[in-house]
C-alpha positions in Angstrom: -14.1 1.8 39.2 -17.4 1.0 39.2 -18.3 -2.7 38.4 -19.0 -3.6 34.9 -22.9 -3.1 33.9 -24.8 -3.6 30.7 -28.0 -1.5 30.3 -31.0 -2.7 27.9 -31.9 0.4 25.8 -35.3 0.6 26.4 -35.3 -0.4 30.4 -31.7 0.8 31.8 -31.8 -1.9 34.2 -28.0 -2.7 35.2 -26.9 -6.2 35.2 -25.7 -7.1 38.7 -22.6 -6.2 40.0 -19.6 -8.2 39.1 -17.6 -7.8 42.2 -15.6 -10.9 41.6 -14.2 -9.0 38.6 -12.6 -6.0 40.4 -9.6 -7.1 40.6 -9.5 -7.9 36.7 -10.3 -4.6 36.1 -7.5 -3.4 38.3 -4.6 -5.8 37.6 -2.4 -6.6 40.4 1.0 -4.9 40.3 2.2 -8.1 41.6 1.4 -10.6 38.9 4.7 -11.2 37.8 6.2 -11.9 41.5 3.0 -14.3 41.6 4.0 -16.0 38.4 7.4 -16.7 39.6 6.3 -18.1 43.0 4.3 -20.4 40.9 7.1 -21.6 38.9 9.5 -22.4 42.0 6.7 -24.3 43.2 5.8 -26.4 39.8 9.7 -27.0 40.2 9.2 -28.0 43.6 6.6 -30.6 42.7 8.2 -31.3 39.2 11.9 -31.3 39.5 12.2 -32.8 36.2 10.6 -29.2 34.8 13.3 -27.3 36.7 15.3 -26.2 33.5 12.4 -25.4 31.5 11.1 -23.0 34.5 13.9 -21.5 35.5 14.7 -20.7 31.7 11.6 -19.7 30.7 10.6 -17.7 34.0 12.8 -17.7 37.1 15.8 -16.3 34.6 14.3 -13.2 33.9 13.7 -9.9 36.0 10.5 -8.5 34.3 7.5 -10.2 32.3 8.4 -8.4 28.8 11.6 -9.9 29.0 10.2 -13.6 29.6 7.4 -12.9 26.7 9.7 -11.7 24.6 11.9 -14.6 24.9 9.2 -17.3 25.2 7.2 -15.9 21.6 10.6 -15.9 20.2 11.5 -19.5 21.0 8.1 -20.6 19.5 8.1 -18.5 16.2 11.9 -18.4 15.4 13.0 -21.3 12.6 16.1 -21.5 10.9 15.9 -18.4 8.3 14.3 -16.4 11.5 16.6 -17.0 14.2 15.6 -16.4 17.8 17.6 -13.6 18.8 16.9 -11.5 15.6 13.1 -12.1 17.4 14.0 -11.8 20.9 15.5 -8.0 19.9 12.6 -7.3 17.7 9.9 -8.3 20.5 12.1 -6.7 23.5 12.0 -3.4 21.6 8.3 -3.2 21.1 7.3 -4.3 24.8 9.7 -2.0 26.2 8.3 1.1 23.7 4.6 0.3 24.3 3.5 -0.3 27.7 -0.2 -0.6 27.0 0.7 -3.9 25.2 2.0 -5.2 28.8 -1.2 -3.9 30.7 -3.2 -5.9 27.9 -1.2 -9.0 28.8 -1.7 -8.8 32.4 -5.7 -8.4 31.7 -5.5 -11.2 29.4 -3.9 -13.2 31.9 -6.4 -12.7 34.7 -8.8 -13.2 31.8 -7.8 -16.6 31.4 -7.6 -17.8 35.1 -10.9 -16.3 35.8 -12.8 -17.7 32.9 -11.0 -21.0 31.9 -11.3 -23.8 34.6 -8.5 -25.6 32.8 -6.3 -23.2 33.6 -4.4 -23.8 36.9 -2.0 -21.0 37.6 -0.9 -17.8 35.8 2.4 -19.4 34.9 0.4 -22.2 33.3 -1.5 -19.8 30.9 1.9 -17.6 30.2 4.2 -20.7 29.0 1.1 -22.7 27.6 -1.9 -21.6 26.6 -1.5 -21.0 22.2 -4.7 -18.5 22.6 -3.0 -16.3 25.1 0.4 -16.5 23.2 -1.0 -15.8 20.1 -2.9 -12.9 21.4 0.3 -11.5 22.4 2.1 -12.4 19.2 -0.3 -10.5 17.6 -0.2 -7.1 19.9 3.3 -7.0 19.0 2.4 -7.5 15.0 -0.2 -4.7 15.4 2.1 -2.2 16.8 4.7 -2.7 14.0 1.8 -2.6 11.5 0.9 0.6 12.9 4.4 1.9 12.3 4.4 1.1 9.0 6.7 -2.2 9.1 3.7 -4.4 7.4 5.8 -6.7 5.8 7.3 -7.8 9.3 3.9 -8.2 11.0 2.3 -10.1 8.1 5.5 -12.3 8.8 4.9 -12.8 12.2 1.2 -13.3 11.2 2.2 -16.0 9.3 4.4 -17.8 11.7 2.1 -17.5 14.5 -0.6 -18.9 12.2 2.0 -21.7 11.5 3.0 -22.4 15.1 -0.5 -22.0 17.0 -3.2 -22.4 14.5 -4.5 -18.9 15.0 -4.6 -16.5 12.4 -5.1 -12.9 13.3 -4.2 -10.0 10.7 -1.9 -7.6 12.2 -4.7 -4.7 11.2 -7.2 -6.2 13.4 -7.4 -4.5 16.3 -7.9 -6.1 19.7 -9.0 -5.0 23.3 -7.6 -6.5 26.6 -9.0 -9.1 28.9 -9.4 -11.4 25.8 -9.8 -15.2 26.4 -9.2 -17.0 23.4 -10.4 -20.5 24.7 -8.9 -23.5 23.2 -8.0 -21.0 20.1 -7.2 -23.4 17.2 -8.7 -22.4 14.0 -9.5 -19.0 14.9 -9.0 -16.6 12.1 -9.8 -12.8 12.3 -9.9 -10.2 9.5 -7.9 -7.4 8.9 -10.6 -4.5 10.0 -12.2 -6.7 12.6 -12.6 -4.8 15.9 -12.6 -6.6 19.2 -13.7 -5.0 22.5 -12.5 -5.6 26.0 -13.5 -9.1 28.0 -14.4 -10.6 25.1 -14.0 -15.0 25.5 -13.8 -16.6 21.8 -13.8 -20.4 21.8 -12.1 -22.5 18.8 -13.0 -22.5 15.3 -14.5 -18.6 14.9 -14.1 -16.7 12.0 -14.5 -13.1 11.9 -14.1 -13.0 8.4 -15.2 -10.7 5.3 -18.1 -11.7 2.7 -16.4 -11.2 -0.6 -13.4 -10.0 -2.1 -14.4 -6.1 -1.3 -11.7 -3.7 0.3 -12.4 -1.6 2.9 -13.9 -2.0 6.4 -15.1 -5.1 6.1 -14.6 -6.8 9.2 -17.0 -7.9 12.4 -17.2 -5.4 15.1 -17.2 -7.2 18.5 -18.4 -5.2 21.6 -17.4 -5.2 25.2 -18.3 -8.5 27.1 -19.0 -10.6 24.3 -19.2 -14.3 24.2 -18.7 -16.2 20.8 -19.1 -20.0 20.9 -17.4 -22.5 19.0 -17.8 -23.0 15.7 -19.1 -19.6 14.5 -18.7 -17.4 11.7 -19.5 -13.5 11.9 -19.1 -12.4 8.4 -19.2 -8.6 6.9 -18.8 -5.5 9.1 -21.7 -6.0 11.2 -21.8 -5.1 14.8 -21.9 -7.6 17.4 -22.9 -5.2 20.7 -22.0 -5.0 24.2 -22.8 -8.4 26.3 -24.2 -10.5 23.2 -23.8 -13.7 22.8 -23.4 -16.0 19.9 -24.2 -19.7 20.6 -21.8 -22.4 18.7 -21.9 -23.0 15.1 -23.9 -19.9 14.3 -23.5 -17.9 11.2 -24.3 -14.6 12.0 -24.8 -12.0 8.8 -26.4 -9.2 10.5 -26.3 -6.8 13.8 -26.8 -8.5 17.3 -28.2 -6.0 19.8 -26.7 -5.7 23.4 -27.1 -8.2 25.9 -28.9 -10.6 22.9 -28.8 -14.4 22.6 -28.1 -15.3 18.4 -28.1 -19.1 17.7 -28.4 -21.0 14.4 -27.6 -21.0 11.0 -28.5 -18.2 9.6 -28.5 -17.0 13.2 -31.6 -15.6 15.1 -32.3 -13.9 17.9 -33.6 -15.9 20.9 -37.3 -14.4 21.9 -37.4 -13.3 18.5 -36.2 -10.3 16.7 -39.0 -7.9 18.1 -39.1 -8.7 21.8 -35.5 -10.7 22.2 -34.6 -12.2 25.4 -31.9 -9.9 27.7 -29.2 -11.5 29.7 -28.4 -9.8 33.4 -24.9 -11.2 33.1 -21.8 -10.8 30.8 -21.4 -13.9 29.2 -18.1 -13.5 28.4 -17.5 -13.6 32.2 -20.0 -16.6 32.9 -19.3 -18.1 29.9 -22.4 -20.1 30.0 -23.6 -21.4 26.5 -26.2 -23.3 26.9 -28.7 -21.9 29.3 -30.3 -20.3 25.9 -31.3 -23.3 24.2 -34.3 -24.0 26.7 -35.8 -20.4 25.3 -35.0 -21.7 21.9 -35.7 -24.8 21.1 -37.6 -28.4 22.0 -34.8 -30.0 21.3 -34.2 -33.0 23.9 -31.9 -36.0 24.1 
């Protein structure tokens, strides 16, 4: 598969090749074996965690079994037993291999983009943005099969446990990083493309009580900074970047940067500055400031 590239509608000039991310585009089939090796290394270093890593990782012969087990433990309570959730989640993951593929892409995305991620197993067990995203994938599967009440119950438990509220009707691509994730809210008709990075306290919401298609559409390779609100059925096009704390109410063109409240394009509406790198991969949230403001400390 050729490396990812973004093109300006005017110049058709490709961005640099993303050779470092080719493995991300083709997940290693041995990723689960790598995770088990990492678990053994953790046990060797911290024997006190032996039972936790053995039960959560090493006792499972597949990633889907371990994931169903771990999410079930997290979401179960006195009225929603672990065994019930495990059977449900395991069945969904067995029947929908696309979810497992997306899980692998998400793991690789977190490891590539988040310097706080020291190992795949660390993400798999401890990163609530990753876990909330995978629980959403299961809930979305149930939603599409008409089991909407069950899907909404899972949404509610995910919101309570992980402080991440994603409606099961929302469509989310693969290679997703929800960094820190606390306070992320994603509405029912939102659509998120592939290779997107979203930080904490981001809202992809509506603008009123109207029904229908009312939530944002996020393109591939988009970076959305912390505390951002994108409201209404607006398009954030491929490779765009939204600065932290922005409020976006209108379309953001591909490979441009929008900042502020209300958000404005860096370089101006008529001739916005175009980026030559995929912002969701670089995670660069400050380079636009010199082009936008004379603010200094």
